[in-house]
N, C-alpha and C positions, 0 to 999 in steps of 0.2 A: 754422636752428632754425623748425622747423614746432611752428605751435600745436593738439595734434587733437583738444583735449575744452579745456572751461574748466569750473569749478563753485564758487558759491559757499561758503566754508564759515563764513562770519563775518560778521557787518555792527551796526556801531554807528551812533552821528547823523555820526564823525571817521571811520571806516572802512571798508573792507571787506580781507578775504580772501579770497583765490582759490588755488585747485589748480589747475594746468593739469597734465594729461599730456603733452610734450613727442616732437620728434623731432629727434635731435640729428645734425647733417650727414652721423656714415659709419655712419647709419640706425639705428643706437640708439635703444632710450625712455626716456624717465626722468622722472621729476616738478621739477616749479617751484612753491615757495610762496610767494605776494607778496601783499603789505602794498599796497591802495591807496589813498593819500589825496589831496584835490585839492591843487595847488600854495598854499604859502604863504607869506606874505611878511616876512625880516625886517628890521629897521628901526637902521638903529646912528644914533644921535642924538649928536651933536657941537657942543658950543656955539665951539668952537674952539679949547677949551683943554682940553673933558673931554667924557669920553663918560658915557654915562647907557643903566645897567645895570638890569637883574633880577633879581630874588632867587626863585625858588619850589622847593618841592619838589617831585621826579620821582619818583616810583611806583616807574614801570620802574627806576629804580636805585637807589630808599631814600636819596637821599640830596636834601639844595635845594642850589641850582646859581645862580651867576650864566649873566647871558646878554642878549645882547642881544633886545626888545621884538621877538618874532614868533608868527606863528600862522596857521589858516585861518578860513575862513566860516563859521558854524557849518552841522548838517545838511549836511557837504560843497558847500554853493552855490559857482556859479564868481561869481566877482568879478573885476574887473580889478583889476591884480598895481597900479599906481600907488593908489589907493584901498580898497584892502585893507592895504595899508600904512601909509599917514595914522590907517585905523580902527586898526587893530592898535598903533600909538605911541598915537594916545589914548585906546584903553583899557584897557592897560596902565600906564603911562606921566602920565596927565593931556598928553600935551605935545600941540600943534598945532606943525608946520613950515609955516615961510612959505616954505619949499624942498628938496623933497624932485630927488634924483638919484638916476636909476639905474647902479645900480653894476657889476650880475653877475645869473649863473645859479648855481642847485648842483643837486648830485642829494643826496638824502639820504643814500641806502641802493642805491645801484645795484642791487648784488648782491640785494637783498630787498624793495626799496617801488620801487612806479612814483614819486612824491613828487617834485616838483620846487619850487625856489624861487627866489625872487628876490631881491636885497640891494640895498636906498634906504637912502643919507644922509640925516637927514634936520638941516636946519637953520633959522636962524630962528626957534628955537624961543621958543612963550613956554607959559606954567607953566597949570596947568587943574588938578581935579580927574580920577584916575585912574576907569572904567567900568569897573570887572575885571566879567568876569563870578564865580558864583557860587566854580565851581571855584579862582579865582584868587585870592580871599577872604584868603589867608595870603602873599600876596606881598609882595615888598619891593622900592621902587627908591632908586638911587643915584649920585649924580655918581663919575666917578674921574676921576684924570686919568693920561692918555697913559702915564707912567712907572707910575704905580697899579696900570692895566691889566694891561699887562706882564709886572709883576713877581709880580701876582696867577696869570698863565698859565706865566710857569717856576714858580711852587710848585700848580700842579696844582689855584691853587680855581677857575679857569675851563677845563672839560675840554668845552665845548659844541661838537662837531663844526661845526653851521651859525656860531658864532657866531665861532669860531676863523678858518675858511675867509673869513666876513665877511670879518673883521678884515683878511687877506690882501688881498682888492679895495681895501677904503679904503686900504693901503698902495701899493698900488699902481698907484694913480689918479692919489697923489699923486707917486711917483714920475715920473709920465707924463707 
């Protein structure tokens, strides 16, 4: 596929939206809308028995959702993935990891977004106070056993695609 032209149609501190005119392999032309966001880090805090999740209101779906701590740097800044993971963990949960292990990569929604993610396992955790952004003030955090987590998934209480994919990375790591 060939990109013929690209124009930005929207931008804020967290993302841009662009519209690309493209030529498909058969020679026909079309339009592609793309959401560009910086790479994010998702962290699975694990104390050996329990997983630490955060719950927040997700405006786009109009519901509160439990998920693993995750995020990008403000103003679309480029930050090293391990540094970003440690920062998000501390910011959202107050936890500091003595050990951070890279588990894998995720594509958020490759049919409409360029955003990529990295998944980290945080262990040897020390508790502290969260340093949440203003938009995260209603965030809650709690520990769940693996059984509780999996029960919440089965009940539809955890539906965040990145958290579910990250959990698969964790399970594959344990198996191998």
